N, C-alpha and C positions, 0 to 999 in steps of 0.2 A: 362605832361600827357601820360600814356601809349598808345600805338597805336594798340596793338593786338586786333582783332576783329573776330566775327563769324557772328553774325546777323547784325552787323554793326550799332546798335542803339546807341544813346548818353548814354543811361542808362547802356548798357553793357560796354562802355568805362570806365565809373565811377566804375563799379563793378570790372573790371579787375584791375583798379588803386588800388582797396581796398586791394589787396593782393600783391601789388608791393613792392619792396625793397626802393622805393622812399618815404620818409616820408611826403614830401609835397603833393605828389599825393594821399597818403592815407588820409591826412588831407582834401583835396579837395573832395575826395569820401565821407568821413563822413559828412562833411558839406552839400553836395548836398543831401545825402540820409536823413539826419535829417530834411532839409528843405521840401524835397518831402513828408516825412511821417507826418510832423507837419501841413503842409498846408491843407492837405486832406488825413486822414488815409486811408479811404477805396480806393481812387484812387491810392495812394502811393502803398499800398499792392497789388492792382490789376496790377499795372505796373511791380512790382517785380515778381509777380506770372507769368505774361506773359513771362518774361525773363527766369524764371526758367523752364517753361515748353517747351520752344523753343529748339529744338534739335540742331539748327544751332548755338546757343549761346555757346561761350567757356565754357568748363565744370567748370573752377574755378569761373567764373562769375555766372553760375547757382547756385553753391554752396553758393556763397556770398549772392545771392538774397534770398535763403531759410534761411540763417543764419539771415539776416536782418529782414526778416518777422517774424521769431521766437523772436528776440530780441525786436521787436516793440510791440509784443503782450504779452510776458511772462517775468516774473522776479521772482527769488526766494524770494525776499522781498515781503512779503504779502501785505503791504500797497501800494507799487508801482504796484503790479499785479492787485489789485482791481482798481486802477485808469486806468490802461491799458485796463482791461476787460470792464469797462464802456465805454471807448472811442470806443472799437470795437463794443460792443452791440448798441452804438448810430449811427453806420453806417447803413444806410437804407438796410433792409433785402434783397431787389432786388439786390442791388450791391453785398452784401455778397454772395449771392447764385449764382451769375455770377463768383465770384472769386474762389469758392471751387472747381469746376471741374478742374481748372487750377492748383490748388495746389495738386489735386490727380493725375493728368496726369503723372508727372514724376516718380510716383511709379513704372511704367512700364518701365522706362528707362534702358538701359544697361550702362549708365554712373552712376557708383556707388555713387560718390560723390554728383551727383545731386538727386539720388533716396533717399539717406539718408538725404540730406538737406530738401527734400519733406516731408519725414516722420516727421521731426521735426516741419516743418511749418505747416502740417496738425494737428499735436498734439497740437500745440500752440493755434490753432482756437478751437479745440475740447475741450481743457481744460477750455476754457471761456464758450463755448456754451452748452456743456453737462449739467453742474450744472444749467444753465438757461432753461433747458428742450428743447433745440434746437440742430439740426443736429444729433438727435438720430439715423437717419437712416445710419449714417457713420459706427456705430458699426454693423449693418447688413451687409453692403457692405464689410467691412474688413473681417468679419467672413465668408462670402460667397466666398471670394477670398482665404482665407487661407485653407479652408476645401475642395477646389476643386482641386483634384490631376491632372486634365487635364489641368490646367493653367500653364503658365511659372514659374519656380521656383524662379527667381529672383522677379517676382512681388509678389508671396506668401511671400517670405522672407521679402521683403520691407514693405508688408502690416502687417506682424507680428511685425516688428521693430516699425512701427507706432503705433500698438495697445499697444505695451509695453510701448512707450513714453506716450501715453495717460494715461495709468494706473499708470505710475510713477508720473505724475504730476497733476492729477485730484484727488480731495478729495475722499477718499474711500467711504464716505457716498453718493456722488453723482453717484457713479458707482454701488452701492450695488444692486439696482433694475435692472441692466443690467448684472448682473454677470453671468447668465445662458449663454447668448450668447457669452460673453467674454471667459468664461472657455470652452465652446464648441469648439471655434476656438483655443485656446491655447492647450487644450489637444489633439486635432486632429493633431496639429502641433508638438506635442512632442512624438508622437508614434514612435516606433523604425523603422518602415517602411518609416517615413517621410524624413529621411535623416539628416545628421549631421548638415547642415547649418540651416534648419528650426527648428530642435530641439533646437539648441543654442538660436535662437531668441525667440522661444517659452519659454524656460527655463527663459530667461531674463524678458519676458513679465509676466510670471506666478509669478515670485518673486515680482513684483510690485502690483500684483492684489490680493495677498494673503489676506490681511486685509479686502478688499471689498467682499471676498467671504465667509463670515461667515454663510450665509444661506445655501451654498452648503456644507460647512464642517459640518453642523448640521444634514445633510441627510445621514444616514449610506452608502447607495449604492453609492451616489456621492463621499462621502469621501473615500470609498474603491477604486473607479476608480482613483481618484486624487492620492492617495498613491501609487497605482500600477504604474502609469505612472511615478511618481517621483522616485520610486524605480528603474525602468528600465533606468531613466536618470542617476542615481547615478552609475549604472553598466555599462553604455556605454563605448565602447572600447576607445573613444576619451577622452583624459585627460581634455581638456577644457570643455567638456560637463559633465564630471564627477563633476568638480569644481562647474559648475553652478547648477546641481542637488543638490549638498550637501549644497550649499548656500540657496536653497529653503527649504531643511530640516531644517536648522538652524532657518529660518524665521517662518516655521510651528511650530516648538518647542517653540519659543517665543510667537506666538499668540494663538495657539490652544493646550496648555498643556493638557487640560480636555480631548482632544479627542485621545490622544497618545496610551492609554492602549492596545487596540487590536494589535497595530503595533509595540510595543516595541521590540519584538524579532527580527523582520526584521531590525528595525532601529539600534539596537545594532549590528547585524552582518555587515550591510553596514558601519557604522561609525567606527567600530573596524578595518574593513579591510582597510578603508581610512587612519586611523592613521598609519598603518603599511605600506602604499604605499610608494614607493620610490620617487614620486613626492611631493615636499615639500607643494605646494599649496593645494593638495588633502589631504595631511595629516593634514594640519592646519585647514581645514574645518571640518574634522572629529573631531578634538579637539574642535572646536568652537561650534560643536553641543552640547557636553557636558557641555561646559562653559555656553551656553544658557540655558540648561536644569536645571543646578545648580542654575543659577540666578532666573529662574522661581520658583524653589522649595524654595529658600531663601525668596522671596517676599511672597509666599503662607504661609510659616512658620511664618513669621512676621505677616501677616494678621490674622491668626489663633490666635496667642498669643494676639494680640491687641483686637480681639473680645472677647476672653475668660477673658481677664483682665477687660473688661467692662460689663461682665456678659451676653454677647450676644452669640448666636450661630453662628459658622463661616458659611459663605456662600460659601466657596471654600474647597476643599479637597486635601490633600497632599497624593500623591501616593508612595512616597519614591523610586523612580526610582533609585537614585543615591546610596541609601543605598543597594539596591538589586544588583547592579553591581560593587560596590566598590572593592570587593576582586579580580575582574579580571581587572577593568579599571585602578585602581591606579598603580599596577605593570607595566602596559603597559605605562602609563603616565611618571613613573620614568625611565624606559628604554628609552623612546623618549627623555628625558631630556639629555641623554648622547650623542646626536648626534650634539654636538655643533661643529662649526668650528672656527678655529683661527681668531681672529678679531672681533668675536661676542661680544656684550656688553649687559648689562641687559636693556639698553635703546632700543635695536633693538627687534622688534616683530618677532624673529625667530621661527622655529617650537619648539625648546626646551623652548624658553620663553613662547610660547602659552600653552605648557604643564604645565609648572610651575604656569602660571596664573589660569589654570584649577585647578591645585592642591590646590592652595590657596582658591579658591571658594568652593571646596569640603570641606576643613578644616573648613571653617566658617559654612557650612551645617551640617557636621557630628560631629564637635567638638571633644571630647574626643576619639571617635571611630576611628579617622584616625590615632591616634598616633602610636599604634602598627604596622599598615600597612605600615607606612613610615619609622620609626625609625630603623627597621631591615636593610633596604636599606642604610640609613645613616650610621649605625654602621659598615656595611660590606664594605662601600666605601670611607669613609672620608679620609682615609689615603692610598687609592689605588695607585698603581704605575701608572695607566693610568689617566692622568689629567682630561679626560673627566668625569670619574666616580667621582673623587674627587670634581671637581666643581659641578656635577649634585647632589651629595649627600649634599653638603653645601647649594645649591639652594633649594633642597627639604626641608631641615630643616628650612631655612628662610621663606619658603612658607607656612608652617603650623603653624607658631608662632601666627597668628591671628585666633582665633576660639576655640581651645582647651583651657581648664582652666590652670591657672598657677599650679595648683596642679598636673595635668596630665603631665605637661612639665618640672617642676622645676629640677627633677633629671636628665632628659635628657639634659637640658641646662647646668647644672653643669659638665656633663660628656663631652658634645661637645665643651664647651667653649674654653678649652685649645687647642683643635685641630683647631677650627676656627681662634683662635689667631695666631697659628703656621702657618696657610695658608697665612697670610700677608707676610711671607718670601718665599712663594711658587715661584719657577722660572718661572712659567706660569702666564702670566698677567691676564688671564681669572679667574684663581682660586683666585688670589688676590683681583680681582674686586668683586667677589661674596662673598668672606669671609668678606670684608669690609662692604658690603650691608647687609649681615646677621647679623654682629655685631651690626650695627645700628638698625636693626629690634628688636634684642634682647633687646637692651637699650630702644627702643620706647615702645614695648609691654609688657615688663616684668621689670618695674622699680624696683621691689624688688630685682632683680638680681644685678642692679646698686649699690644699697646702701650696698649690702654685698661684692661687688668685684670692689669698686670704683677705687682704685689706680691701679691695674692691668688693668682694662678696659681703663683708661686714658692713661696708658703707651703704651698699644697697638694701641689705636686710634691715638695718637699724633705721633707715629712712622710712620704712614702711610701718614702723611701730606706732606712728602717729596717725595712719590712715584708718579706713573704716575698720571696724572690730574683726571682720572675717579676713581682711588683708593683713592686718596686724598679727592675728592668730597664725596665719601661715608664714609670716616672717618670723615669728617665735620659732615655729618648726624648722625654719632655715638656720636660724642661730643654734637651735638645739642640735641640728644634724652637723653644723660646723664643729661644735663642741666634741660631738662624738668621733669626729675624724681624728682627735687626738687622745682618745681614751687609752690606747696602747702606750702612750708616753706620760701617764699620770705619775709614774715614779721618777721621771727625768727632773733634773734640776729646774729647767725652764722650757717653754715651748713658745713659738711665735704668738700664740693667742694670750699669753700671760699679761702682756702689757695692756690689752684691752679689757681684762677681767672686771675691774671696778667700775669702768664706765658702762660695760654691758649690764651689769647688775643694776646700775643706776637707772638706766633707760628701761629695763624690764620691769622694775618696780614702778616706774612712771606709767608704764602700759598696764600693770596690774591694778593701778589706782584709778584708772579712768572710770568715769561714772556714766557714759554715754550708753544708749540703748545696745543691748546684745553683747555686753562685755563679759558675761559670765564665763564663757568658753575662752575668751582672751585672758582672763585672770588665770584660769587653770593653765593655760598653755605657757603664759609668762612664768609662773612658779615652777612648772615642770622644767623649763629651760634654765632657770636659775639653778635648780638641783643638778642639772646636767653639767653646767659650767663648773659647779663646786666639785662634783665627783671626778669629772675628767681633768681638772686643772693640774698643772705641774706643781712640783714640791714648793715653788716660790709663790704659789697662790695660797698657801696654808695661812700665812699671816694675814693676807686680804680676807680669808674666810672668817678667821678670828675676830677681825674688826667689824664683820657683819653681825656678830652675835648680839651686841646690844641693841641694834636696829631691829632685829626680828623679835628680840624678846620685848621691846617696847611695843611693838605692833601687836604682839600677842596679848600683852596686858591690856591695851586699848580695846582689843576684841573682846576680851573677858568682861571689862567694865561695861561695855555697851550690852552684852547679853545679860549681866546681872541687873542693868537698869531697865531692861525691858523683858524680865523673866516670863511675864504672862503673854507676850506676843510670840506665837509660833513662827511667823515669817522671819522675824529678826533672829530668833533662836537658830533657825536653819541657816540663815546667812552667816551667823556667827559660827556654827559648827564647820561650814565650808571654809571660813577664814581660819579656824583653828587647823584644819587639815593642811592648807597651804603652808602655814607659818610653822607648825610643828614639823612638818615634813622637811622644810628647809633646815630647821635647826638640827633635825636627825642627820641629814647629809653632812652638815658641818661637823657634827660630833664624830661621825665615821671618818671624815677626812682629816680632822686635826688630832684624833685620838686623844692621848693622855693630856694634851694642851687644853682641853676642854675643862679641866678639873676647877680652875678659878671661877668658872661659871656655873658649876654643877649645882651648888645650893639654890642659886636664883632659878635655874632651869626647872629644878625639881618642884619649887614652890608654884611655879606657873603650870607645870604638867599635873600637880596635885588638884589645882583649881579647875582645870579643863576636865580632869577625870571625875571630880565631884559634880560639876555641872551636868556631865553626861549621865551620871548615876542618878540624878534627880528624875529623869525619864526612863529609868530602868535600862540603860544603855551603857556601853563603854566606848570610848573614843580610840579607835583601833590604831590610828597613827600615833597617838600618845603613847599607847602601850608599847609600841615598836621603839619610840624615842626613849623611853624609860628603860627598856632593855638595853639600848645602845650606851646609855650612861652607865649602867651596871658593867657591861663588858668592857667599858673603857677604863674606869676608875677602880675596878675590881674590888678588893677588900674595903676600900674606903667608902663603897656604897653602903656599908653597915649604918652610916650616919643617916641615910635617907629612907631605908625600906620600911622603917616604922610609920613614916608619915603618909605612905600610900598603901600600906598592908590591907587595910579595910577595903579599899577600892579594888584592890586585885582579887581579894576574896569574893566580893560581889560579882566581879567579872567572871570568875571561875565558875560561878553558879549559873551563868546564862546559857544553859544547855541548849535552849531553843533559838539561841543566836550564835550558831556554830563558828561563824568567823570571829566574833568578838571573844568567844570562849577560847578559840585556838590561840589567839594573840596573848591572852591572859596566861594561858599554859606557857607559851613561848617565854613570856616574862619570868615566870617562875623558874624555867630552865635556865634563863641567863642569870637570875640571882644566885641559883645553886652553883653554877660554874664560877661566878665571880666571888662569892663569899666563901665557899667551901664550907667548913665546919661552923662558921658563924651564921649560917642559915638555920641552924638546929632549932632555936626558939620558935621559928615560924613554920617548921616542917610538918608538925602535927596537923595544924590548921589546913595547910595545903593538901596533905595526904588524905585527910578526912573528906574534903570536898572532891578531890580527883577520884577517889574510890567510889564516891556517891554518883558522881558523873558517869562513870563506866557502868554503873547498874541502872542508870536511868533509861526508861523505855524510849524517851524521845531524843536520845543521843544519836546524832548522825554517824553512821559507821566510820566515815573517814576521819573522824575526830579521835577514834580510839587509839591509833598508833601514836598520835601526839601525846596523849595522856600517859600512855605506857612509857614512852621515851622520857617524858618529864619525871615520872617515878624513878626511873633509872638514873637521872641527873641527880635528884635528891638523895638517893641511895649512895652514890659515889661521893657526894659532898659530906654526908653526915656520918659515914663509916659505921662504927660500932653502934651508934644510936638508932641505926636502921633496924637492929635486931628485933625491936618490940613490934615492928610492922611486917616482919617476914612471913608470918603466917597468912594474914589477910591478903597481902600482896601476891604471895605464892598461889593462892586459890584464884585470884583474878587472872594471873598469867596462865594457869591451867585452863581456865574457861576460855580465855581468848585463843588459846592454842588449839582448842577443839572446833573452832569455827570452820566449816567445811566450804570448799570450793564447789559451786554448782556445775552441773554437767556442761553447760554452754554459757560461760561467763562473758560478760561484755568488758570492754576495755577499762571501764571505770572500776569494776570489781577487781580485775587483775591488778590494776594499780594499787588499790586498797589492800589486796591480798599480800602483794610483796611488801608493801610498807608495814603492814601488821606483823608479818613474820620477822622482818628485819628488826622491828621495834621489841619483839619479845626476846629475841636472841641478844640484842644489845643490852637490853635491861638486865637480863640475867648476868651478862658480862659485867656491867656497872655495879651490880649487887656484889658480885664476887671480888671485884677490884677494890670497892669501898670497904668491905669487911677485912680483906687481906691487908690493906694499908693501915688498918687499925689493929692488926694482928689477932683478929678474931674470925679468921677465914673458916675455921671448922664449923662455924654456925650454918654454913651453907649446905652441909652434908645432907640434910633430909631433902634437899631440893635436887641433888646431883642426878639422881637416877631419871627423874622426869626430864631434866635439861638434856641429858644424853639422848633419851628417847625422842625428844623433840628434834634434836639435831638429825637424827636418823630419819625422822618423818620428812623434814625439809629436803634433806639430800635425796630422797626418793623422787623429787620433782626434777625431771631432767631439763625443765624450762626455767629453773631457778636462775636469777642474775648473778653477776659477779659479786656484788655486795653481800648477797645472801651466802655465796659460797665462802667469802672471806669470814663472815660472821660465825658461820658454822665451825670452821676450823679454828678461829680464835677462841671461841667459847670452850672448845675441848682443851685447848692449851691452858686457858686460864683454870679450868677445873683441875687440870693435872698439876699446875703450879700451886694452887691453893691447898687442895686436899691431899695431894701426894698419894701414898700407899692406900689411903682410905677409899680411893676411887679406883684402885686397881681391878677389882672385879668387873667394873663397867667397861674398862678398856680392853678386856679380854673378848669382848663381843666382835664377831667376824666383821660387822659393819664398820667398826672403828679402823681396821686395816684398810679397808676398801676406800674410806674417806681420805685417810692420810695418803695412801698410794696414788689416788686420783689426783689429790691436790698437788703432790710433788710432781707430777707429769703435767700440770696445767701449763698452758702457753702464757699465762700471766705470770711474770717473775714475782709480783707481790704474793700471789697465792701460793706459788711454789716455795717461797722463803718462809711463809707463814706455817705451811704444812711441815716443813723440816723442823721448825722451832716446836711446834706442837708435838711431833713425833719424838723429839729429844725428852721433852718433859713427861710424856706418856710412858716411855721406856723406863725413865727413872721411877715413876710411880709404880711400875711393874717389877722394879728391882732388877732391871736388865742393864 
C-alpha cells in the first residue's frame, strides 16, 4: 500500500494507491471504494467530498476523489445512468445538502487538478438533480460567480468549466427553462474583455448549451447578441479560441439553419478567412461549417421533395446558401485540396480531405451545376508537373461523381479515365492511391462506364493489386464495383465478366496472401471482392465457384491447425479468427450461389465449421460468420441436414446462452430458425433444449430488447416445424407472448425504440400464426382455443395504432383468418366484436392489393365461422 499522505486519513491512502504503479495497490483501492459506495452511497460520496475539499490532502488523491464521485453518479450508458440517478435521489435530501457545499468548495482551489475534478463531481450531481427540479439554485450561484469581475479568475474559470460540464451532460430539454441564466453567464464570460482563459471555458460551455437555447435564438435581439459574441470569439487572436468559436458556429449551423439569413455575410467572411488560415485546425473548422450547412440543405431538400411527392405543403424553407456562394467557395476548396503532405492517405481526415468531403457534399446538393465549376480545375491539373495538383484534381473528380447525373458526367469520365488509369503508374504514392480510389468510384457510381470499358478497366485495376497495400486495397474496391455492375444479371447464362472470373479470384487470393506491412485491410478488401464476384456471377460461374470449394476448405483447415498449434498465443488466435471470418464467409457465399450443388461438400464443410465453433467456444464466444454459414448449409440441403445437426448442437446451445453477447446470440437464434425450417418435424428431438434456453433468455435481465423479437420469431419457427409436439410448450410460450405484448411504448420514443416496437409486435403476431398453422397441419388446431381471445384482443390493440406499417397490417388480418380457419365456430363469439368488422372493411379498402385480397380471404373464413 502506498504511504504518501497529506491529511493522513485512511481514505487518502487508498486514493493515493489508486494512481500508483502498483497493480495490487490499485486493485485494493478499487475494492475499498466500491465497498464504500455500495454500502451507503450518500455516506461514501460525503467522505470522498470531504477528502476532495481538504487542502491538506495530496492533490492526486483529491483528483481521484472527484473522479470516483463522478463515476459513482454518472454513466454514458443511459440505462446505467438512470439506475445511478435513482440511487442518488434516494439518498436523504438532508445528507445530499450537506455534501453539496463540500463539492463546491474546491472550485476556488489553486490546485487545478482538484478544482477540475470538483467541477466534474458537481456536474454529476447537477445532471441528476436539475432534471428532477432540484438544486436549481446552483445555476444562479455559478452565474453570479462567472459574471462577477471582482472575483478570483481561477474561481470564475472553474465555475464556467462546471457550467459547461452541466450543459454537456444534462438533457437539453431539462435546461431549456434555465437557458436565460445559463446564457447570461456564458455570454459574459465570452466577451473580449473577459480574458482568453475565461473565453475558452465559455466557448466550451456555449457549445454544449446551443440546443437548449432555442428560446433565446428565437428572439432577434438575443440572437444578435449571441452571434456578435461568437463572431468576436472566431476573430480572437488566440488560435485555440478561434477553433472553439468556429466549432460553435458549426453547431449553430446544424441546429439553427432557419435563423442564419441575416448573418450569412459575416459567417461567410469568418469561415472563408478560417479556411485560408495557416493553422490546420482553424482551416478544418472553416470547412466543417460549410459541410454542416450543406448537410442541412440536403436534409431540407429531401424533406421538401418528400412533402411535395405526398401532395403536402413543405414546412421548411431552403435558402440556397450554398448555391449563392458556390462560385467563390468551390475554387477555394479546390486550392485547399492541393495542401497535401507526403504520407497523407485518403483514410486520414487532413485539411485537404476535409475540403474533398465538403466538395462531395456540395456535389450531392447542386448536382449538375457543380460539374463546370470543378472540371476546369481537373482538366488543368490532372497531368500537372506538381504532384499536389495532380492528386487534388483526381480527388476532386472522384468527389463529384456522386450527385451529378450520368449525362452530365459521361463525357468527362471518358476524357478523364485514361489519365486516371495512367496515374496508377505515377511515381508518387499519394497520386496512385487517389487514382485507384477514383477508379473505384467511377465503377461504383457509373456502371454504364464499366460495361463499355470492361477489359481496360480490369487490366488497370488488376495491375494495381501488386502495388502498395493501400493502392491495392483501392484496386480491390474497383474490381468489387465492377462486379456489382453486373449484379442484376446474376441469373443470366453468362456475362462479359464471366471469362475473367477464375483469373480474378487467383489474383485476389495472391493479394490476400501478401505479407508486407499494412496488408490487413488489403486482405479484408480482397476477400470482400471475391465474395462480390461469387455473388454477382452469372450462371456459368457456378461451376467455377464449386471448383473453389476445396481451395477455401484447405485454407480454412490450415488456419485451424495454426490456431491449434499456438492455442496459448492470443495474437495468433486473433489472426486465426480473422482468417476464419474471411474463409468461412467465402464458403458461405459459394453455398448460397451454388445451392443444392454444395451437398457433396456438406459433410467436410460441417466438420470444419464444427472445429471453428469449438475453438471459439473455448473463449466463451461464438464465431458469427460460421453460424451464418451453418444456417446456409441447412437451408440448402434441407432434410438431409439431419445428418449434421447432432455434431454442432452442443455449440449452438452454448451460443444461445450468450445473452451478454447479443450479436452472437442472435446468429445462434437464426441458426435454430434455419434448422426448424429445413428439418420440419425432424427438429423435434432438439426442440426442447432450444425452447428451454430461448425462454430463459427472454426472462434474463441482461437481454438487449432488440433480441426479443428474434427469439419470439424463432419460437414460432419451432412451433411450425414440430406441429402437435408443440402442445406441451403452449402454456409457457403463451405466457411469454402475453408479457411481451404488454410492453408499452413511451410518450416520446426514439427511432431505435420504434424499430424495436414494430419488430416485436410483428414477431408476436407471426408467432401466433405459426403456432396455429403448425397445430392445424397436425390436425390438433383446437388446442389453440385457450389463446384465441388474447390473440384477437392483441390484433385489436395493434390495429388501434394508426402508424402501424404494412407488414403489421397484413399480419393482423392474416392471424384473424388463420384463427377462423383453425377454430371455426368455436371462435364465432370473438368475430362478433365490432372491431372485427372495422378491421376487415378497412383492409378490403386498402390501396395494397395484397392487403385487400387477404382481408377478403379472412372475411370469407370469419363468415363461415359465424355460420353465414
